C-alpha angles and dihedrals in degrees: 000000000000117000113266126202108232099185108110120245132257098049120224114285120263129212125224114260092007121112112255132194134171130165118220118214134200140183132204129026128101127280125333119003126217127196130218142154119261112255108275093023124111135181122238112282110278096028128099138188120232104223093205102045104026091235120149112203146149138087115295112230100187133052122226145083113296124191119197138154123228120206125203117201126193126214091269092056095254111144140203129184 
């Protein structure tokens, strides 16, 4: 089966200038999973996505509502978002 992200959306709220960290989780897929942002998506300024662990962390520098799509890819190139 294709990998499926199991972390509920929306993610917990962040506060400007306060450290933030959330771990994304997935099931399914084959082999090692990697994480990325869908083309055209971006995280709030100050946050980054760890492509190996699926962790989003950093210190947000701008307030607002940010919509983005995370993609998980298994070792066969099968994706889920």
